[in-house]
N, C-alpha and C positions, 0 to 999 in steps of 0.2 A: 586606520588600517585599510590597506588597499584591497581591491577585489570585491567580491559580491557582498552587498549589504542588504539584508531583508528590510522592507519598509515597516516601520513602527514608530510610536512615540512613547516616551516615558511620561505618564500623567500623574497627577496628584493621587488618583485612586490606586494606581499601580504602586506608587511609593508607599502609601499607607498600608497596602496589603503586604508588601515585602517586609515592612517593619513588623506588622502583626504576626506574619508567618514566622519570622525570625524569633520573636518572643515565644511563640507557641512551641517552636522546635526545641527550645531549651528544656521545656517541661517534657515534651515527647521523648527527647534523647535520654533524659534521666529515667523515665519509665521504661523505655526500650532496653536500656541496659539491665533492668531488673526483670524484663519480660521473660516468661517461660517459653520453652520451645513450643508448647501447645498453643500459646497465644499467637506466636509468630506463624504457626501453621494455619490457625484460623484466619488470620489476616491475609495470608497468601491464597487460601481457598476463596475468600471473598473477592479478592482481586481477580483471580482467574475466572470465577463464575460470572462476575459482572462484566468483565471485558468481553467474554465470549457471548454473553446474553445480548450485548449491544449488536452483535453480528448474528442474532437470531438463534443462538444455541439454546436448546430446550432444557438442559440439565440444571438441577437445583444445586444449592450448596451442599446438601446432604449427599447427592449423587457424586459430586466432585470429590467430596471427602472419601467416599467409598472407593472411587478409582485410585485416589492417592494412597489408600491403604491396601491396594491390590485386590479388592473385592470385585465380584461380578455385578454389573449394572445392566438392567433391561432398558435400553434406550437406542435410538438410531445410531448405527455404526459410525456415521460421519461425526455426530456430536461427541461420541466417546473418543474418537481419534483426535478431535480438536482439543479436548481436555488433556489427554495424554501428552500431546505435543506442547501445550502451554505449560504444563507442569515441568517438563524437561527444559523448556526455554527459560523460565524464570529461575530454575536452578543454576543455569549457566550465566546469569547476569554478572557475577563477580569476575568471570573469565573473559569478558568482552571489552574491547576498547571502543567507546562511543564515537570516536573520530575515524575509525577504519572501515572502509567499504567492505573489505573481506569479512569483517565481523558482522556487519549489517546483513550481508548476503547469507552468512552462516546462520544467523538468527532466523531469517525468513525460511531458510531450508529446513530448520528444525521445527519452526512453528507451523509450517504448511505441508510438512511431509505427509504424503498419502492423500492430500486434499486437492492439489493442483498438479498439472502435468509436469511443470518444470519449476519446482521450488528452488529458491536461492538464485534466481536469475531475474534481471530487469525485464520488464515486459517488452515484447517485440512489436506489439500493435498499439493502436490508439484506443483509448477507453474514455467513457463518460461515466459520471456518477449519477445514479438515478434514485429518486425517492418517490414512491407511489407512481411508478412508470413515467415520471417527469424528469427530464434532464436538468440537474441543478449545477453541474460542474463538468466542463470539458477539460480533461487533463492535458498537459503539454504533449506534443507529439513524441513518439518513441525515439526518434533520432536525436532528440535533445536530452534524453535522460541521463546519459553518462556525464555530460557537462553539468547539468543542474544538480544532480546528486553529489558530484565531486565538489562543486562550489559550496553547497550547503555544509558538507562535512568539513571542508577547509575553513569555512567561516566559524563553525563550532569549535574547531581546534584553536583558532587564533583569537576569538573574541574575549574581551575583558568584561563583558556584561555579566551581571550576577547570574549564577546558575538557575535560580528560580525563574528568571525572565528568559534566559537563553534556552532552557529546556522547553518552555512554552512556545517560543518562536520556532524552534526546530520542529516541534509537534505540528504546528500549523503548516509550515513550509513543506514538510513531508507529505501531509495530506493533500496539499495543493499540487505537488509534483505527481503524486500517485504513482510511484515508480514500479509497482508490481501489478500483475494481472489481478491478483486477489490478495487479501490479508493486509491491506494498507492501514486500516483502522487499528487493528490489534497491534501491528508493528509500530505505529506511531506512539501508541500508549506505552508499549513495552520500552521503546527507546527513550521516552521522556523519563520513565522510571530509572533506566540505566544512567542517564545524565545526572539525575538528582541523587542517586545512590553513590555515584562517583564523588559527589560533593559531600554528602552526609550519608554514611552507610545505613543508618537506621531508616532512611526513606525507602529502602527496598521493601519494607514491610508495611508501608502505609497504603491502605486500600482506597485510593482516590477513585478508581474505576467504579466503585459502588455508587458514589455520588454522581458520576457522569451518567451511569445507567439510569439512576433515578430521575435525571433531568436530560434525558437523551434528546428530546426535541429541541431544547435550548442549545445543546452541544452542536447539533447540525445547523440550527438557526444562526449561531454566532459564526460558525465556519462560513456560511453563505454570506453573511454581512461583510466579513473580512474579504472574501473573494470579490464582492462588488466594489468595495472601497479600495482594493489593492493595498491593504494595510492590515496588519495582524494585531493592532493595539487592543481591540475588543477581546480577542481570543486570549491574550496574555492576562487581562483582567479576569476573564472567565476562569481560566485554569488556576490562577492564584487564589481566587475565591473558593474553588473546590479544594485546593490544598489546605486553606485555612479551615474550612468546614471539616475536612477529614481529620486534621490534627485535633481540632476541638472535640470532635466525636470520639476519637481514640483516647484522648486524655480523660474525658468524662467517663468513658467506659471502664477505665482502669482505676478511677478514683474510688477509694473505699467509702461506703455509706457512713456518714457521720451524723448520728442522730442525737448525740449528747454534746452539750457545751462543756468546756473545761470547768472543773470545780471552782478554781480561783480565777477571777477576772479583775483587772485593775479597776479601782474605784473611780479614778479620774482619767478622762481622756482629754487630749488637747482640744481646745475650742476651735482652732483654725489649723488647717493642713494646707501646705502649699500646693497650688495647682500643678506646677511643674517642678520637678527636682532639678536643682542647678547642675550644669554640666560638670562643675568642679567637684561635685560630691562623689568621691570614690569612683566606682565603675558605673554609677547611674547617669543616664543621659536625659536631658529634657526631650519632650516630644519633638520639638523642632530640630534639635541636634541629631536625634535618631533618624529623622526623615532625611536630613542632609547626608548622613553617613550612608543610608540606603541608596540615595540617589547617586552619590559619587561612586559607590561600589557597582551600581547598575550601569552607569555611564561615566567612566573615569574622565572623559574629556569635557564633561558638562561645564558650562560657564555659570558665573554668579547670576547673571541676568536670567538664564534658563532655569536655574534653581529657584529664583524668586518667583518666576512665572508658574513653575510646576507646583510649588508649595503654597502659592497664593499669599505671599508675604513680600515686604519690600527688600530691596537689595542690601540696605544697611543692616537689617536684622540677620540676613544670611551672612554678611561679612563679619558681624559681631560673633555669631555662633562658630563660624569657621576659625576665627582667631583663637577663641577659647579652646576649640578642639585641637588646634595646632599646638597651643601652649601646653596642653595636657597630654601631648604625644599620641593623640587618637587619629590625627589626619596629617598628611604630608603632601606638599606640592613638589612634583618632579618636572623639571623643564621650565620654560618661559611662561609668562602670563597668558600669552596668546596660543602657543602650541603645546603647552605642557599638559600633564594629567594629574589627577588626584590619586593618592594611594592611602587606603584605610590601613591603619597600623593595628 
């Protein structure tokens, strides 16, 4: 794809996380379909409270709940306004297109209404990001913003990269550009949620921000590492790990407590169990095949040599698994060997 390309690498760690997140999503989706409106509300409250707490908002989850219920809360006016704005912004998620600049500006206008002088407009001056009065990132100059934001949105619109990875790349690149005078952190997290929920609607209710808040120093540390490396690979892995933990936590929280074993248990169990289920077995995939599918979905133009390097296996093993996946209709090659792409069926 021509045009701007964010710098990153698909590593074995990232592929493993994409596979694991995909597996957990199946469980989460089944539970989300049965989730009560109350549970969704609780997850949304946790998301809003944590995302704003990262920006030093003082309100607790109980106070956010009270505001959402229309009750009066004794707290700083600015903090209350931030919560009210965030509630409205997250309610608007289904109505925004993640590729459109107009929607990005509208989201900032709603999220920062009454908090900054010109919400919904790209900054007109140069800014630096400070932690403990120390400059940790100098954002690109204001005159470059229109081009940088436009390139990033166009890349997001055209990319074939897996949404789990693309949303994390966008999040990092957005924070690097720092397009607004204020509110960039909460906007980056909001927009990653929008990108993910466009792919899987149930992810709109996953409170990843809670885990980011709990590991806030690591969040900023990884952002800084990527700035210095001019590469966002570490941030992709960081966000995928947070998604994995959030899904696991959400699934565990909704599991009923099982304290009793079934009355009847089989007397005999097989002595040996296969380490990997064969690719040919119905819809089940081997670990290697699952990783190959995740890799080609993340990077459709990836080569067999690159797959072997990323997965830490030899090329013949990759070729053998690809042939089996193709024979079973799970994977298709479009175009020539050199310039074609993979398509997961």
